[in-house]
TORPA-4810 file (N, C-alpha, C, O; in nm, 3 decimals):
<nodes>
NODE_1_13.802_18.033_15.517_13.710_17.973_15.597_13.664_17.821_15.549_13.653_17.789_15.430_X
NODE_2_13.643_17.746_15.641_13.566_17.598_15.597_13.428_17.611_15.620_13.381_17.663_15.721_X
NODE_3_13.360_17.564_15.525_13.226_17.541_15.521_13.184_17.394_15.517_13.219_17.317_15.427_X
NODE_4_13.106_17.359_15.623_13.045_17.246_15.635_12.898_17.223_15.613_12.808_17.273_15.682_X
NODE_5_12.884_17.151_15.521_12.743_17.161_15.468_12.661_17.092_15.543_12.677_16.971_15.561_X
NODE_6_12.528_17.185_15.614_12.449_17.123_15.682_12.323_17.075_15.606_12.263_17.159_15.540_X
NODE_7_12.272_16.935_15.609_12.150_16.899_15.538_12.099_16.797_15.602_12.144_16.785_15.717_X
NODE_8_12.023_16.721_15.570_11.941_16.630_15.650_12.015_16.475_15.657_11.979_16.370_15.606_X
NODE_9_12.107_16.499_15.723_12.218_16.379_15.742_12.279_16.371_15.873_12.301_16.481_15.923_X
NODE_10_12.316_16.260_15.948_12.367_16.264_16.076_12.523_16.266_16.071_12.586_16.265_15.965_X
NODE_11_12.579_16.270_16.193_12.734_16.273_16.201_12.804_16.377_16.151_12.923_16.367_16.121_X
NODE_12_12.731_16.490_16.136_12.792_16.607_16.085_12.878_16.664_16.195_12.993_16.700_16.168_X
NODE_13_12.827_16.674_16.324_12.916_16.731_16.440_13.038_16.645_16.481_13.126_16.692_16.553_X
NODE_14_13.043_16.516_16.434_13.178_16.446_16.427_13.283_16.514_16.359_13.391_16.533_16.414_X
NODE_15_13.259_16.555_16.235_13.314_16.619_16.146_13.376_16.759_16.195_13.496_16.787_16.188_X
NODE_16_13.276_16.842_16.246_13.317_16.970_16.315_13.397_16.938_16.443_13.509_16.989_16.457_X
NODE_17_13.364_16.885_16.505_13.474_16.829_16.629_13.605_16.797_16.593_13.698_16.846_16.657_X
NODE_18_13.632_16.697_16.470_13.760_16.671_16.421_13.838_16.801_16.362_13.960_16.813_16.379_X
NODE_19_13.772_16.885_16.299_13.819_17.025_16.252_13.868_17.102_16.362_13.971_17.169_16.352_X
NODE_20_13.797_17.095_16.469_13.807_17.196_16.593_13.940_17.128_16.674_14.020_17.194_16.741_X
NODE_21_13.945_16.990_16.654_14.068_16.913_16.722_14.215_16.967_16.643_14.327_16.984_16.693_X
NODE_22_14.173_16.983_16.517_14.293_17.015_16.430_14.314_17.164_16.441_14.418_17.203_16.388_X
NODE_23_14.241_17.254_16.497_14.274_17.383_16.524_14.236_17.458_16.409_14.301_17.557_16.378_X
NODE_24_14.112_17.411_16.328_14.055_17.490_16.218_13.921_17.543_16.254_13.837_17.476_16.315_X
NODE_25_13.901_17.674_16.211_13.777_17.727_16.209_13.686_17.669_16.121_13.736_17.637_16.013_X
NODE_26_13.555_17.644_16.136_13.475_17.589_16.064_13.338_17.639_16.083_13.301_17.666_16.197_X
NODE_27_13.258_17.655_15.984_13.103_17.691_15.994_13.026_17.584_15.948_13.053_17.530_15.841_X
NODE_28_12.919_17.542_16.027_12.822_17.445_15.979_12.708_17.537_15.934_12.651_17.622_16.004_X
NODE_29_12.680_17.500_15.783_12.595_17.607_15.703_12.504_17.528_15.594_12.541_17.432_15.527_X
NODE_30_12.389_17.583_15.591_12.291_17.551_15.458_12.275_17.677_15.379_12.192_17.681_15.289_X
NODE_31_12.352_17.782_15.408_12.336_17.905_15.309_12.414_17.897_15.195_12.533_17.868_15.212_X
NODE_32_12.369_17.918_15.074_12.425_17.897_14.942_12.536_18.023_14.954_12.640_17.994_14.895_X
NODE_33_12.538_18.140_15.011_12.613_18.239_14.986_12.742_18.206_15.059_12.854_18.211_15.007_X
NODE_34_12.712_18.168_15.199_12.852_18.132_15.275_12.917_18.021_15.207_13.038_18.032_15.186_X
NODE_35_12.847_17.898_15.163_12.927_17.792_15.108_13.006_17.836_14.978_13.115_17.784_14.952_X
NODE_36_12.941_17.946_14.886_13.034_17.986_14.788_13.138_18.069_14.818_13.224_18.080_14.731_X
NODE_37_13.151_18.136_14.930_13.264_18.213_14.991_13.367_18.137_15.057_13.471_18.193_15.094_X
NODE_38_13.346_18.007_15.075_13.442_17.908_15.175_13.560_17.882_15.090_13.554_17.865_14.968_X
NODE_39_13.660_17.880_15.155_13.796_17.841_15.078_13.820_17.707_15.070_13.919_17.673_15.005_X
NODE_40_13.739_17.604_15.133_13.709_17.473_15.157_13.571_17.437_15.168_13.500_17.522_15.222_X
NODE_41_13.519_17.336_15.131_13.378_17.285_15.153_13.400_17.143_15.193_13.476_17.069_15.131_X
NODE_42_13.339_17.109_15.288_13.328_16.960_15.320_13.180_16.913_15.339_13.107_16.978_15.413_X
NODE_43_13.139_16.813_15.282_12.995_16.760_15.256_12.986_16.609_15.326_12.992_16.506_15.259_X
NODE_44_12.973_16.613_15.464_12.970_16.480_15.534_12.833_16.433_15.545_12.733_16.491_15.504_X
NODE_45_12.839_16.315_15.610_12.697_16.258_15.649_12.679_16.123_15.658_12.747_16.045_15.591_X
NODE_46_12.591_16.087_15.738_12.536_15.938_15.739_12.389_15.951_15.735_12.343_16.047_15.796_X
NODE_47_12.309_15.875_15.675_12.162_15.892_15.652_12.105_15.834_15.512_12.182_15.765_15.444_X
NODE_48_12.002_15.853_15.477_11.940_15.807_15.368_11.963_15.909_15.235_11.966_16.032_15.231_X
NODE_49_11.974_15.823_15.146_11.993_15.922_15.009_11.888_15.999_14.971_11.918_16.113_14.935_X
NODE_50_11.751_15.961_14.970_11.638_16.023_14.893_11.603_16.143_14.994_11.566_16.253_14.952_X
NODE_51_11.616_16.116_15.116_11.558_16.226_15.210_11.664_16.314_15.211_11.628_16.432_15.217_X
NODE_52_11.789_16.295_15.207_11.911_16.389_15.174_11.896_16.501_15.073_11.900_16.623_15.089_X
NODE_53_11.876_16.421_14.954_11.860_16.505_14.828_11.748_16.593_14.821_11.753_16.698_14.757_X
NODE_54_11.629_16.547_14.895_11.521_16.625_14.899_11.547_16.784_14.956_11.512_16.892_14.908_X
NODE_55_11.625_16.751_15.084_11.675_16.864_15.156_11.760_16.955_15.083_11.749_17.077_15.088_X
NODE_56_11.850_16.886_15.012_11.938_16.953_14.907_11.891_17.034_14.816_11.949_17.138_14.783_X
NODE_57_11.766_16.988_14.761_11.705_17.061_14.647_11.607_17.158_14.714_11.571_17.265_14.667_X
NODE_58_11.574_17.113_14.814_11.472_17.223_14.873_11.541_17.347_14.921_11.475_17.447_14.949_X
NODE_59_11.672_17.343_14.930_11.737_17.449_14.984_11.844_17.505_14.894_11.935_17.581_14.929_X
NODE_60_11.816_17.450_14.757_11.912_17.523_14.633_12.055_17.475_14.660_12.148_17.534_14.604_X
NODE_61_12.080_17.372_14.742_12.229_17.350_14.748_12.271_17.277_14.640_12.388_17.296_14.608_X
NODE_62_12.199_17.189_14.566_12.244_17.101_14.453_12.320_17.208_14.335_12.429_17.180_14.285_X
NODE_63_12.253_17.318_14.304_12.312_17.412_14.223_12.428_17.486_14.269_12.504_17.533_14.184_X
NODE_64_12.451_17.503_14.398_12.564_17.564_14.465_12.674_17.438_14.440_12.779_17.449_14.377_X
NODE_65_12.633_17.338_14.491_12.748_17.235_14.500_12.808_17.212_14.373_12.930_17.213_14.360_X
NODE_66_12.735_17.192_14.283_12.803_17.158_14.145_12.870_17.257_14.061_12.934_17.226_13.960_X
NODE_67_12.855_17.374_14.104_12.902_17.494_14.052_13.044_17.529_14.113_13.122_17.605_14.056_X
NODE_68_13.069_17.471_14.225_13.192_17.515_14.323_13.326_17.484_14.252_13.341_17.377_14.192_X
NODE_69_13.407_17.563_14.259_13.541_17.555_14.219_13.663_17.539_14.319_13.779_17.527_14.280_X
NODE_70_13.625_17.540_14.446_13.715_17.536_14.544_13.722_17.381_14.576_13.647_17.296_14.529_X
NODE_71_13.837_17.359_14.675_13.838_17.203_14.710_13.735_17.148_14.778_13.688_17.206_14.876_X
NODE_72_13.690_17.036_14.736_13.556_17.003_14.808_13.559_16.852_14.831_13.591_16.772_14.743_X
NODE_73_13.520_16.816_14.966_13.536_16.687_15.019_13.416_16.616_15.064_13.367_16.656_15.169_X
NODE_74_13.349_16.497_14.993_13.256_16.433_15.030_13.277_16.333_15.128_13.376_16.266_15.101_X
NODE_75_13.218_16.299_15.231_13.224_16.204_15.319_13.103_16.088_15.361_12.999_16.116_15.421_X
NODE_76_13.140_15.966_15.319_13.040_15.864_15.331_12.910_15.904_15.244_12.911_15.912_15.122_X
NODE_77_12.805_15.925_15.321_12.704_15.966_15.227_12.715_16.080_15.150_12.626_16.102_15.068_X
NODE_78_12.816_16.166_15.163_12.854_16.290_15.091_12.904_16.226_14.965_12.856_16.271_14.861_X
NODE_79_12.987_16.135_14.957_13.042_16.063_14.841_12.937_16.039_14.775_12.923_16.106_14.673_X
NODE_80_12.837_15.944_14.805_12.739_15.896_14.751_12.620_15.976_14.667_12.552_15.938_14.571_X
NODE_81_12.621_16.083_14.729_12.533_16.174_14.692_12.616_16.250_14.583_12.541_16.324_14.519_X
NODE_82_12.732_16.256_14.546_12.806_16.316_14.428_12.803_16.227_14.330_12.851_16.267_14.224_X
NODE_83_12.757_16.103_14.331_12.747_16.033_14.226_12.611_16.047_14.150_12.517_16.096_14.214_X
NODE_84_12.590_16.011_14.025_12.483_16.012_13.942_12.320_15.961_13.996_12.213_16.018_13.978_X
NODE_85_12.351_15.836_14.065_12.229_15.782_14.104_12.254_15.682_14.229_12.361_15.622_14.232_X
NODE_86_12.178_15.666_14.311_12.168_15.568_14.418_12.060_15.480_14.417_11.947_15.522_14.392_X
NODE_87_12.083_15.358_14.442_11.977_15.227_14.458_11.907_15.266_14.584_11.789_15.233_14.596_X
NODE_88_11.975_15.344_14.696_11.902_15.387_14.805_11.780_15.474_14.796_11.801_15.594_14.816_X
NODE_89_11.650_15.435_14.767_11.547_15.525_14.764_11.537_15.557_14.614_11.470_15.653_14.577_X
NODE_90_11.609_15.469_14.516_11.594_15.525_14.395_11.607_15.668_14.347_11.522_15.724_14.277_X
NODE_91_11.728_15.726_14.391_11.754_15.843_14.421_11.843_15.920_14.311_11.958_15.878_14.301_X
NODE_92_11.814_16.010_14.241_11.884_16.089_14.145_11.948_16.184_14.220_11.885_16.264_14.290_X
NODE_93_12.103_16.179_14.210_12.199_16.239_14.312_12.254_16.359_14.215_12.193_16.387_14.112_X
NODE_94_12.361_16.423_14.251_12.422_16.545_14.200_12.496_16.517_14.072_12.509_16.608_13.990_X
NODE_95_12.542_16.405_14.052_12.603_16.368_13.893_12.746_16.448_13.894_12.790_16.490_13.786_X
NODE_96_12.802_16.465_13.985_12.934_16.508_13.962_13.041_16.401_13.915_13.139_16.419_13.843_X
NODE_97_12.995_16.283_13.977_13.074_16.157_13.916_12.958_16.071_13.836_12.846_16.072_13.888_X
NODE_98_12.974_16.003_13.725_12.892_15.955_13.655_12.860_15.795_13.698_12.794_15.721_13.625_X
NODE_99_12.917_15.753_13.829_12.900_15.632_13.901_12.755_15.619_13.952_12.676_15.711_13.972_X
NODE_100_12.736_15.497_13.969_12.575_15.478_14.022_12.618_15.395_14.174_12.730_15.344_14.175_X
NODE_101_12.555_15.385_14.263_12.571_15.353_14.405_12.489_15.249_14.417_12.369_15.261_14.391_X
NODE_102_12.545_15.126_14.459_12.461_15.011_14.477_12.468_14.940_14.609_12.565_14.954_14.684_X
NODE_103_12.366_14.865_14.636_12.357_14.812_14.791_12.444_14.674_14.777_12.434_14.599_14.680_X
NODE_104_12.523_14.656_14.879_12.610_14.529_14.883_12.498_14.418_14.874_12.391_14.419_14.935_X
NODE_105_12.541_14.328_14.792_12.433_14.200_14.766_12.428_14.123_14.875_12.524_14.061_14.923_X
NODE_106_12.301_14.126_14.922_12.275_14.015_15.046_12.272_13.874_15.015_12.292_13.784_15.095_X
NODE_107_12.243_13.861_14.877_12.254_13.711_14.868_12.375_13.636_14.834_12.376_13.520_14.794_X
NODE_108_12.480_13.715_14.854_12.628_13.654_14.856_12.664_13.652_15.007_12.782_13.629_15.034_X
NODE_109_12.595_13.669_15.088_12.631_13.661_15.228_12.708_13.796_15.311_12.772_13.802_15.416_X
NODE_110_12.676_13.885_15.223_12.777_14.008_15.304_12.686_14.054_15.432_12.563_14.062_15.433_X
NODE_111_12.756_14.076_15.516_12.701_14.140_15.627_12.673_14.283_15.608_12.765_14.357_15.573_X
NODE_112_12.547_14.331_15.630_12.519_14.466_15.590_12.459_14.530_15.714_12.377_14.466_15.780_X
NODE_113_12.498_14.657_15.753_12.625_14.729_15.680_12.756_14.669_15.706_12.783_14.580_15.787_X
NODE_114_12.847_14.742_15.612_12.992_14.719_15.619_13.028_14.819_15.737_13.019_14.941_15.719_X
NODE_115_13.066_14.770_15.846_13.094_14.835_15.952_13.243_14.798_16.024_13.268_14.683_16.060_X
NODE_116_13.327_14.897_16.037_13.453_14.869_16.110_13.588_14.925_16.026_13.591_15.014_15.941_X
NODE_117_13.672_14.862_16.068_13.810_14.902_16.003_13.838_14.816_15.889_13.820_14.694_15.896_X
NODE_118_13.883_14.876_15.776_13.930_14.826_15.679_14.041_14.901_15.597_14.052_15.023_15.615_X
NODE_119_14.127_14.834_15.505_14.219_14.913_15.437_14.199_14.967_15.304_14.121_14.912_15.227_X
NODE_120_14.269_15.075_15.272_14.258_15.156_15.151_14.406_15.119_15.070_14.518_15.119_15.120_X
NODE_121_14.376_15.095_14.962_14.476_15.042_14.872_14.491_15.112_14.740_14.399_15.187_14.705_X
NODE_122_14.595_15.098_14.663_14.610_15.141_14.518_14.576_15.316_14.495_14.511_15.369_14.405_X
NODE_123_14.649_15.382_14.617_14.614_15.491_14.625_14.675_15.593_14.495_14.787_15.572_14.450_X
NODE_124_14.593_15.698_14.444_14.645_15.785_14.369_14.562_15.914_14.387_14.481_15.909_14.480_X
NODE_125_14.565_16.017_14.323_14.511_16.133_14.343_14.562_16.220_14.427_14.660_16.179_14.491_X
NODE_126_14.518_16.348_14.450_14.560_16.461_14.535_14.569_16.431_14.678_14.667_16.470_14.742_X
NODE_127_14.470_16.361_14.736_14.435_16.358_14.857_14.524_16.255_14.960_14.515_16.254_15.083_X
NODE_128_14.604_16.175_14.885_14.678_16.066_14.953_14.811_16.100_14.946_14.848_16.182_14.862_X
NODE_129_14.906_16.039_15.040_15.051_16.038_15.048_15.090_15.867_15.059_15.007_15.784_15.096_X
NODE_130_15.210_15.840_15.027_15.258_15.705_15.005_15.243_15.641_15.178_15.217_15.522_15.193_X
NODE_131_15.257_15.709_15.269_15.227_15.647_15.407_15.093_15.604_15.412_15.072_15.507_15.485_X
NODE_132_14.991_15.656_15.348_14.860_15.589_15.376_14.824_15.470_15.316_14.718_15.416_15.346_X
NODE_133_14.914_15.414_15.220_14.873_15.289_15.139_14.878_15.161_15.257_14.971_15.134_15.334_X
NODE_134_14.757_15.099_15.244_14.727_14.994_15.319_14.693_15.029_15.463_14.699_14.941_15.549_X
NODE_135_14.659_15.150_15.493_14.625_15.201_15.631_14.491_15.164_15.656_14.421_15.153_15.556_X
NODE_136_14.442_15.144_15.762_14.307_15.099_15.808_14.244_15.271_15.838_14.298_15.368_15.891_X
NODE_137_14.105_15.251_15.776_14.014_15.373_15.796_13.889_15.288_15.831_13.865_15.171_15.802_X
NODE_138_13.809_15.386_15.908_13.683_15.332_15.989_13.541_15.362_15.867_13.507_15.473_15.824_X
NODE_139_13.489_15.252_15.837_13.369_15.231_15.744_13.245_15.199_15.820_13.243_15.120_15.914_X
NODE_140_13.144_15.262_15.776_12.996_15.233_15.819_12.905_15.266_15.693_12.864_15.381_15.679_X
NODE_141_12.877_15.179_15.613_12.778_15.172_15.511_12.736_15.049_15.439_12.801_14.945_15.428_X
NODE_142_12.583_15.083_15.378_12.550_14.953_15.327_12.539_14.982_15.169_12.492_14.893_15.098_X
NODE_143_12.579_15.099_15.114_12.593_15.111_14.975_12.716_15.147_14.946_12.783_15.199_15.035_X
NODE_144_12.771_15.127_14.821_12.903_15.124_14.781_12.893_15.181_14.631_12.793_15.175_14.560_X
NODE_145_13.024_15.239_14.596_13.044_15.277_14.465_13.143_15.163_14.403_13.251_15.139_14.458_X
NODE_146_13.102_15.094_14.287_13.174_15.006_14.227_13.329_15.069_14.172_13.364_15.186_14.183_X
NODE_147_13.385_14.988_14.128_13.522_15.032_14.075_13.492_15.123_13.972_13.388_15.107_13.907_X
NODE_148_13.577_15.225_13.944_13.556_15.356_13.876_13.642_15.424_13.803_13.755_15.437_13.850_X
NODE_149_13.616_15.477_13.688_13.756_15.547_13.640_13.802_15.667_13.711_13.904_15.729_13.683_X
NODE_150_13.707_15.698_13.819_13.759_15.801_13.925_13.792_15.771_14.046_13.807_15.851_14.138_X
NODE_151_13.807_15.636_14.051_13.856_15.557_14.173_13.990_15.619_14.184_14.062_15.637_14.086_X
NODE_152_14.026_15.654_14.315_14.169_15.705_14.370_14.211_15.597_14.475_14.329_15.573_14.502_X
NODE_153_14.108_15.536_14.530_14.158_15.408_14.654_14.059_15.319_14.646_13.942_15.354_14.629_X
NODE_154_14.101_15.184_14.660_14.024_15.056_14.653_14.035_14.985_14.790_14.142_14.961_14.845_X
NODE_155_13.910_14.952_14.842_13.886_14.863_14.963_13.826_14.731_14.921_13.742_14.733_14.831_X
NODE_156_13.855_14.637_14.968_13.793_14.496_14.946_13.708_14.466_15.083_13.743_14.500_15.196_X
NODE_157_13.580_14.389_15.045_13.499_14.372_15.139_13.449_14.226_15.125_13.359_14.206_15.043_X
NODE_158_13.501_14.116_15.201_13.458_13.996_15.160_13.469_13.964_15.004_13.365_13.921_14.952_X
NODE_159_13.572_13.977_14.928_13.603_13.955_14.794_13.557_14.070_14.697_13.600_14.074_14.582_X
NODE_160_13.480_14.151_14.741_13.418_14.246_14.638_13.518_14.378_14.679_13.536_14.423_14.792_X
NODE_161_13.576_14.425_14.556_13.651_14.537_14.554_13.571_14.657_14.515_13.492_14.647_14.421_X
NODE_162_13.584_14.759_14.573_13.484_14.886_14.562_13.590_14.997_14.563_13.703_14.991_14.611_X
NODE_163_13.526_15.109_14.494_13.596_15.246_14.532_13.576_15.311_14.648_13.467_15.365_14.667_X
NODE_164_13.672_15.316_14.739_13.683_15.378_14.859_13.710_15.536_14.856_13.689_15.607_14.954_X
NODE_165_13.754_15.578_14.746_13.747_15.723_14.721_13.727_15.754_14.551_13.740_15.673_14.459_X
NODE_166_13.702_15.862_14.546_13.677_15.910_14.394_13.735_16.058_14.394_13.735_16.125_14.498_X
NODE_167_13.781_16.103_14.281_13.829_16.246_14.247_13.819_16.280_14.099_13.867_16.212_14.009_X
NODE_168_13.745_16.404_14.083_13.716_16.479_13.969_13.739_16.608_13.985_13.658_16.677_14.048_X
NODE_169_13.850_16.661_13.932_13.873_16.803_13.922_13.911_16.858_14.074_14.015_16.836_14.135_X
NODE_170_13.795_16.938_14.121_13.828_16.973_14.260_13.734_16.897_14.351_13.712_16.938_14.465_X
NODE_171_13.678_16.788_14.302_13.579_16.719_14.388_13.643_16.600_14.409_13.697_16.533_14.321_X
NODE_172_13.634_16.566_14.567_13.677_16.433_14.614_13.610_16.372_14.702_13.579_16.438_14.801_X
NODE_173_13.577_16.259_14.697_13.479_16.162_14.803_13.545_16.059_14.846_13.614_15.992_14.770_X
NODE_174_13.529_16.030_14.995_13.573_15.911_15.047_13.454_15.848_15.098_13.362_15.911_15.151_X
NODE_175_13.457_15.701_15.077_13.348_15.641_15.185_13.378_15.601_15.319_13.291_15.552_15.390_X
NODE_176_13.500_15.620_15.359_13.559_15.607_15.477_13.535_15.737_15.581_13.527_15.849_15.531_X
NODE_177_13.527_15.724_15.692_13.518_15.853_15.773_13.671_15.883_15.836_13.718_15.823_15.932_X
NODE_178_13.728_15.974_15.770_13.858_16.023_15.822_13.856_16.079_15.979_13.946_16.068_16.062_X
NODE_179_13.724_16.143_15.992_13.717_16.201_16.116_13.733_16.106_16.239_13.781_16.132_16.349_X
NODE_180_13.675_15.978_16.187_13.695_15.898_16.289_13.788_15.767_16.281_13.772_15.661_16.342_X
NODE_181_13.884_15.799_16.197_13.996_15.715_16.154_14.127_15.753_16.232_14.232_15.715_16.181_X
NODE_182_14.132_15.816_16.339_14.255_15.829_16.427_14.353_15.921_16.356_14.318_16.025_16.299_X
NODE_183_14.483_15.873_16.362_14.610_15.957_16.327_14.599_15.965_16.168_14.608_16.072_16.107_X
NODE_184_14.580_15.846_16.107_14.566_15.855_15.968_14.458_15.937_15.893_14.473_15.980_15.779_X
NODE_185_14.354_15.951_15.964_14.225_16.020_15.918_14.241_16.165_15.944_14.177_16.250_15.882_X
NODE_186_14.338_16.196_16.047_14.356_16.326_16.072_14.456_16.378_15.973_14.451_16.498_15.949_X
NODE_187_14.552_16.299_15.908_14.651_16.335_15.831_14.577_16.339_15.713_14.638_16.408_15.631_X
NODE_188_14.460_16.293_15.662_14.389_16.312_15.525_14.320_16.453_15.553_14.325_16.546_15.473_X
NODE_189_14.259_16.456_15.668_14.182_16.602_15.667_14.275_16.728_15.642_14.247_16.827_15.574_X
NODE_190_14.390_16.701_15.711_14.517_16.810_15.720_14.539_16.823_15.566_14.525_16.932_15.509_X
NODE_191_14.572_16.711_15.503_14.617_16.742_15.369_14.502_16.819_15.275_14.525_16.911_15.197_X
NODE_192_14.386_16.764_15.302_14.296_16.840_15.237_14.267_16.995_15.254_14.244_17.074_15.163_X
NODE_193_14.272_17.022_15.394_14.260_17.146_15.443_14.414_17.229_15.405_14.401_17.333_15.340_X
NODE_194_14.500_17.203_15.427_14.634_17.268_15.404_14.711_17.266_15.269_14.785_17.359_15.236_X
NODE_195_14.691_17.158_15.195_14.785_17.114_15.069_14.701_17.129_14.952_14.763_17.167_14.852_X
NODE_196_14.573_17.108_14.936_14.492_17.118_14.808_14.457_17.250_14.774_14.392_17.272_14.672_X
</nodes>
């Protein structure tokens, strides 16, 4: 069973639809027992960090998530909430990764949010295969994870290189949206669901 974590975030149904298109059965849930029993867990979302973490703590999902030993994939906000801290709402996050999430610096002329197609490079880790190097993925975010020891892919936005994916043990996070990234995004989802 695939559990997709339901919490105070948007875009979750896009992930559910992508899984159904791939012929996968998934359940959208915030029930700790259901999440613990899942073979794979996906933590998607678009939203605001502090309100999302509030929901997660109120439903005791923080304790469940950090204790999981099954393959776990965080997408966009899901990746950011797996870090230790986010500047968005001055938010203490889950701490799976020690990284801190930063706002793109507006004083350097960055268009915020970073929206659209961009490449992922310098691939490593269990989620990626060689054919994904330099492929375009779809991004929409105002906050980013700086380069990190957990980094498994790099994306450059107007001269700033950031971690577009992270991996530690069974936990993987991607800043981009594989569910909105066409054929290559589907390949990433299939690799997570079938090969990890």
